[in-house]
Biotite code that builds the C-alpha atoms (Angstrom):
import biotite.structure as struc

atoms = struc.array([
    struc.Atom([60.147, 77.898, 68.041], chain_id="A", res_id=1, res_name="MET", atom_name="CA", element="C"),
    struc.Atom([62.420, 80.780, 67.211], chain_id="A", res_id=2, res_name="TYR", atom_name="CA", element="C"),
    struc.Atom([63.105, 79.365, 63.730], chain_id="A", res_id=3, res_name="GLU", atom_name="CA", element="C"),
    struc.Atom([59.386, 79.083, 63.069], chain_id="A", res_id=4, res_name="ALA", atom_name="CA", element="C"),
    struc.Atom([58.833, 82.764, 64.059], chain_id="A", res_id=5, res_name="ILE", atom_name="CA", element="C"),
    struc.Atom([61.801, 83.838, 61.950], chain_id="A", res_id=6, res_name="ASP", atom_name="CA", element="C"),
    struc.Atom([60.448, 82.177, 58.864], chain_id="A", res_id=7, res_name="ASN", atom_name="CA", element="C"),
    struc.Atom([56.837, 83.382, 59.342], chain_id="A", res_id=8, res_name="LEU", atom_name="CA", element="C"),
    struc.Atom([55.956, 86.054, 56.895], chain_id="A", res_id=9, res_name="ASN", atom_name="CA", element="C"),
    struc.Atom([52.662, 87.879, 57.505], chain_id="A", res_id=10, res_name="VAL", atom_name="CA", element="C"),
    struc.Atom([53.741, 91.290, 56.007], chain_id="A", res_id=11, res_name="SER", atom_name="CA", element="C"),
    struc.Atom([51.020, 91.164, 53.425], chain_id="A", res_id=12, res_name="HIS", atom_name="CA", element="C"),
    struc.Atom([48.223, 91.001, 55.983], chain_id="A", res_id=13, res_name="LEU", atom_name="CA", element="C"),
    struc.Atom([48.067, 94.516, 57.531], chain_id="A", res_id=14, res_name="PRO", atom_name="CA", element="C"),
    struc.Atom([46.545, 96.147, 54.478], chain_id="A", res_id=15, res_name="LYS", atom_name="CA", element="C"),
    struc.Atom([43.563, 93.922, 55.000], chain_id="A", res_id=16, res_name="ASP", atom_name="CA", element="C"),
    struc.Atom([42.824, 95.193, 58.444], chain_id="A", res_id=17, res_name="ILE", atom_name="CA", element="C"),
    struc.Atom([40.148, 97.889, 58.190], chain_id="A", res_id=18, res_name="SER", atom_name="CA", element="C"),
    struc.Atom([39.295, 98.478, 61.782], chain_id="A", res_id=19, res_name="VAL", atom_name="CA", element="C"),
    struc.Atom([41.012, 100.308, 64.663], chain_id="A", res_id=20, res_name="PRO", atom_name="CA", element="C"),
    struc.Atom([43.624, 98.133, 66.204], chain_id="A", res_id=21, res_name="ALA", atom_name="CA", element="C"),
    struc.Atom([45.520, 98.337, 69.465], chain_id="A", res_id=22, res_name="LEU", atom_name="CA", element="C"),
    struc.Atom([48.912, 96.672, 69.158], chain_id="A", res_id=23, res_name="ILE", atom_name="CA", element="C"),
    struc.Atom([50.866, 95.956, 72.360], chain_id="A", res_id=24, res_name="LEU", atom_name="CA", element="C"),
    struc.Atom([54.327, 94.739, 72.598], chain_id="A", res_id=25, res_name="HIS", atom_name="CA", element="C"),
    struc.Atom([56.793, 94.267, 75.457], chain_id="A", res_id=26, res_name="SER", atom_name="CA", element="C"),
    struc.Atom([59.978, 96.147, 74.812], chain_id="A", res_id=27, res_name="GLU", atom_name="CA", element="C"),
    struc.Atom([62.175, 93.254, 76.213], chain_id="A", res_id=28, res_name="GLY", atom_name="CA", element="C"),
    struc.Atom([60.252, 90.406, 74.481], chain_id="A", res_id=29, res_name="ASP", atom_name="CA", element="C"),
    struc.Atom([62.735, 87.605, 73.674], chain_id="A", res_id=30, res_name="LEU", atom_name="CA", element="C"),
    struc.Atom([60.334, 85.692, 71.496], chain_id="A", res_id=31, res_name="VAL", atom_name="CA", element="C"),
    struc.Atom([59.239, 88.291, 68.859], chain_id="A", res_id=32, res_name="VAL", atom_name="CA", element="C"),
    struc.Atom([61.683, 91.149, 68.128], chain_id="A", res_id=33, res_name="PRO", atom_name="CA", element="C"),
    struc.Atom([60.218, 94.502, 69.047], chain_id="A", res_id=34, res_name="PHE", atom_name="CA", element="C"),
    struc.Atom([61.177, 95.957, 65.623], chain_id="A", res_id=35, res_name="ILE", atom_name="CA", element="C"),
    struc.Atom([59.070, 93.334, 63.877], chain_id="A", res_id=36, res_name="LYS", atom_name="CA", element="C"),
    struc.Atom([55.971, 94.501, 65.713], chain_id="A", res_id=37, res_name="THR", atom_name="CA", element="C"),
    struc.Atom([56.671, 98.127, 65.054], chain_id="A", res_id=38, res_name="GLN", atom_name="CA", element="C"),
    struc.Atom([57.070, 97.276, 61.244], chain_id="A", res_id=39, res_name="PHE", atom_name="CA", element="C"),
    struc.Atom([53.660, 95.532, 61.297], chain_id="A", res_id=40, res_name="MET", atom_name="CA", element="C"),
    struc.Atom([51.956, 98.265, 63.347], chain_id="A", res_id=41, res_name="ALA", atom_name="CA", element="C"),
    struc.Atom([53.166, 100.964, 60.886], chain_id="A", res_id=42, res_name="ALA", atom_name="CA", element="C"),
    struc.Atom([51.328, 99.181, 58.064], chain_id="A", res_id=43, res_name="ARG", atom_name="CA", element="C"),
    struc.Atom([47.921, 98.945, 59.807], chain_id="A", res_id=44, res_name="VAL", atom_name="CA", element="C"),
    struc.Atom([45.963, 102.019, 58.801], chain_id="A", res_id=45, res_name="ARG", atom_name="CA", element="C"),
    struc.Atom([44.241, 102.703, 62.144], chain_id="A", res_id=46, res_name="GLU", atom_name="CA", element="C"),
    struc.Atom([46.790, 101.133, 64.588], chain_id="A", res_id=47, res_name="ALA", atom_name="CA", element="C"),
    struc.Atom([47.821, 102.461, 67.923], chain_id="A", res_id=48, res_name="ARG", atom_name="CA", element="C"),
    struc.Atom([51.042, 100.941, 69.019], chain_id="A", res_id=49, res_name="PHE", atom_name="CA", element="C"),
    struc.Atom([51.734, 100.770, 72.740], chain_id="A", res_id=50, res_name="VAL", atom_name="CA", element="C"),
    struc.Atom([55.069, 99.734, 74.300], chain_id="A", res_id=51, res_name="THR", atom_name="CA", element="C"),
    struc.Atom([54.869, 97.712, 77.415], chain_id="A", res_id=52, res_name="LEU", atom_name="CA", element="C"),
    struc.Atom([57.670, 97.792, 80.011], chain_id="A", res_id=53, res_name="ILE", atom_name="CA", element="C"),
    struc.Atom([58.431, 94.136, 80.362], chain_id="A", res_id=54, res_name="SER", atom_name="CA", element="C"),
    struc.Atom([60.929, 91.422, 79.391], chain_id="A", res_id=55, res_name="THR", atom_name="CA", element="C"),
    struc.Atom([58.179, 88.872, 78.983], chain_id="A", res_id=56, res_name="ASN", atom_name="CA", element="C"),
    struc.Atom([56.431, 87.641, 75.901], chain_id="A", res_id=57, res_name="TYR", atom_name="CA", element="C"),
    struc.Atom([53.096, 87.493, 77.869], chain_id="A", res_id=58, res_name="LEU", atom_name="CA", element="C"),
    struc.Atom([52.304, 89.975, 80.652], chain_id="A", res_id=59, res_name="MET", atom_name="CA", element="C"),
    struc.Atom([52.311, 88.578, 84.088], chain_id="A", res_id=60, res_name="ILE", atom_name="CA", element="C"),
    struc.Atom([49.384, 89.636, 86.397], chain_id="A", res_id=61, res_name="ASN", atom_name="CA", element="C"),
    struc.Atom([51.637, 91.592, 88.852], chain_id="A", res_id=62, res_name="TYR", atom_name="CA", element="C"),
    struc.Atom([53.305, 93.619, 86.091], chain_id="A", res_id=63, res_name="GLU", atom_name="CA", element="C"),
    struc.Atom([52.103, 97.169, 85.364], chain_id="A", res_id=64, res_name="TYR", atom_name="CA", element="C"),
    struc.Atom([51.508, 98.029, 81.731], chain_id="A", res_id=65, res_name="ALA", atom_name="CA", element="C"),
])
């Protein structure tokens, strides 16, 4: 799975997003590197990037965002 994510290139897509976007990412995510999400969020015109305090890829129902 990690190899597939590392080889995935969607860097050309953010320029096509023309609506406000809320981008959430867990700071300790071990699946998708935090810096990759920051990179993508910086390229979406109307993005708001929010850091979640978690080490999980998906938020668990008892975690606070």
